[in-house]
N, C-alpha and C positions, 0 to 999 in steps of 0.2 A: 259874648253871647250869654254867658251865665248870669251876668248882671241884668240884662234885658229880660231873660226868662224869669229871674227871681222877682223883678219888679212887676211883671205881668201876673205872676202867681199871687203876690201880696195883694194886688188890686182885686183879683178874683176872690180870694179868701175873705178879705175885708168886706167886700160888697155883699157876699153871700150871707153875712150875719144879719142883713136887713130882711131876709125872707120872712121872718116871723111877724114883722110889723108892716107889711106892704101887701097891696093887692097885686095880682098877677095877670098879665096879658101875654098871649102867645099866638103863633101862627106860622104858616109856610111863607117862603119868600123865593122869588125867581127874578132873574134880570139879565141884562146884557152888559158884558165887560168890553170896554175899548182900552186895550192895554198897550203899553210901550215900555221901553227901557232906556235909561239915560245915564250919563255920568262922565266925569272927566278924570277920575282917580287913576293915576299912573298911565295916562293916555300917551301913547307913542306919537312923537311929532311926525313920524313918517306915515301915520295912519289917520284917516278921517272917517267918521261914522255918521251916516244919516239914518234916522229911524222912522218907521211908519207904524201907524196904529194896527193892532192885531185884535180882531174880534174874537170873543169867546162868551161863555155863559157863566152865570153864578146861580146857585140854587141851594136851598137849605131851609132852616127854621130859626126863629128868634123867640126869646123869652124876655119880657119886660117886667121889671119890678117897679111899680108906681109908688115912690116914696112919699111924695105929696102930689096934689093934682097937676102941677105944672112941671114936675121933675121926676125922671125915672132913670133906672139903670137897665141896660139892655145887654143880653148875652146872645151870641149867634153861633151857629154851626153851619158853615157854608162849604160847598165845593166850588172852587173859583179857578177859572182858566185864564192864565196870563201868558205873557211872552212878548214878542215883537218881530218885526220884519226889518232887517238892517241891510243897507248898502255900504260895504266897507271898501274904501279906496286906499290902496297901498302905494305910496309914492317912493318908498325906499325899502330895501330888504338886505339881509346879510347874505353875501355870496362869498364862499371860501373864507369865512371869518372876517370879512370886511363889509361894512355898511355902505351900500352904493345906492345912489338915486337911480330909479328906473327911467329909461327914456320914454316909456309909455306906461302910465300907472296900471297896476293890476286891479281888477274890480271883482269883488265877491258879493254875491247876493245870498243872504242867509236868513232862515226863519227859525226862531226859537219858540218852543212850546213848553210851558211849565204849568202843571196842574197842581193845585194845593187843596188841602183841608185847612180852612181858615177859621180862626176862633177870635172874633172881635169882642171887646168889652167896651161899651159905649155909654156916654152920658147924653141924655135927651132933655132938652129944655123947651117947653112950649112957649112960643113967642106971641102968637096970635090965636085967639079962640073965638071964632065966629059961629054963627048958627049952623051953617052947612059944612064948614071945614075948619081945621086948625093948621097952623104952620109951626113946625118943630125943627130946632137946630140940633145937630148931632156932632159929637166929637169923642175921640177915644183912641184906643190902640188895638193892635191885632197881632197875633202870632200865627204863622202859616207853616204847615208841614208839607213838604213836597211829596207827592204820591206818584207822579209820572212826569217824564220829561223827554224831549227829543229835539234834535236840530238837524237841519238839512242845508247844505251849502253847495251852490253852483257858482263857479268863478272861472276867470280867464287870466292867465299870465302871458304877457307879450314879450318875446325875446327878439332882439335885433337879428335880422337876416338880410344882409345886403342893404338895399334901400327900403326894405319893408320889414315886417315883423312876422315871426311865426307865433302861433297861438297854442298854448298848453291849456287844455280844459281840466278843471278840477271839480270833483264831486266827492263830498264827504257827508257822513251821517253818524249820529251817536245818540245815546239815550240820556245824555247829560248826567251821568252817574256821579261825576265829581263835583257837581254844583251843590251849593249849600242846601242841607236838608231843611233848615229852619230859615224863615224870613220874618223880620219884625217890621211893623208898619205903623204909621200915624194915619188916622182916619178922620175926615170931617165932611159935612154936607148938610142936607136938610130933607125934610119930608113934608108932603101935603097930605093931611089925614082927612079923608072924605067921610062924613058922618052919614053913611048909607045904612041900610038895614043890616048888611054884613060889612063892617068897616073895612075900607080899602086904604092903603097907604102907598102913595107914589113917592119914590125916593131918588135923589141924586147924591152920590158920594164920590169922594176922591180919596184914594188909598196910595200913600207914598211910602215906599220901602226905605228903611234905614240902612240896610246892609248892602254892600257891593257883592254882586255875583260874578264869579270868574267864568266867563262864557267863551267857549272855543271859537276861533276863527278858522284857521286851517293849520295843517301839521307843521308848517315851517314858520309859524308866527306865534307870538305869545297870545294868551287869551285877552279879551277886552274886559274891562271892569265896569259893569253897568248895574243900575238899580231898577227894581220894578216900580211901575207907576201905572195906576189903573183908574179910569173913569167908569162909573157904574150907574146904570139906570135900573131901578128895581120896582117891583110890584109885590105887595104882601097883603095878606088877609089878617084880620084880627078876631080873636075869640076871647 
């Protein structure tokens, strides 16, 4: 984590030295996140995980340093809502110290909500510059600081009872206090810049987390190891 944070700070400090020799553009930004979480690190063979997209919002502001007409450095401060909806199927579990296959798999439906203050540092390269619009590619990195989290789980465990099964309902909630405070990400995407009286920027970006998050399932099972992954559609103004 320290290596990633140090690299982020070096990039930030280095690029700030260009302030004196660049023009500046800035503005507010708002958009929609479609978030999910994925990963296979340390995946238990007795557990399978299916993930669904989790909608959220992102909002904040950006500051662009235009180094040359077709190249700029961008700094952003965003509030970004991430997370996922997971269906966890448990095919085996430890009973009295012995791992046993379940005659009927247990199913857990869980929702993770993670809100971050996100600080992207991006490179922007203008690829097309037409009369009414321009097309810009973006790429960079981001560090995110967790400000709020929660998870809610509803599940069922089935136990043999004669020729049928009895059902144990499970409900758990937490504030995800043990989940990583920092998350580091790779960012890429593109913007369509409309040359209107008040410039508008329509953006698509993909944010891929580098770090595994240890997310709880239920009290009798180890956490799952998943990464953040976010598709974002944004709208920003330029000044």
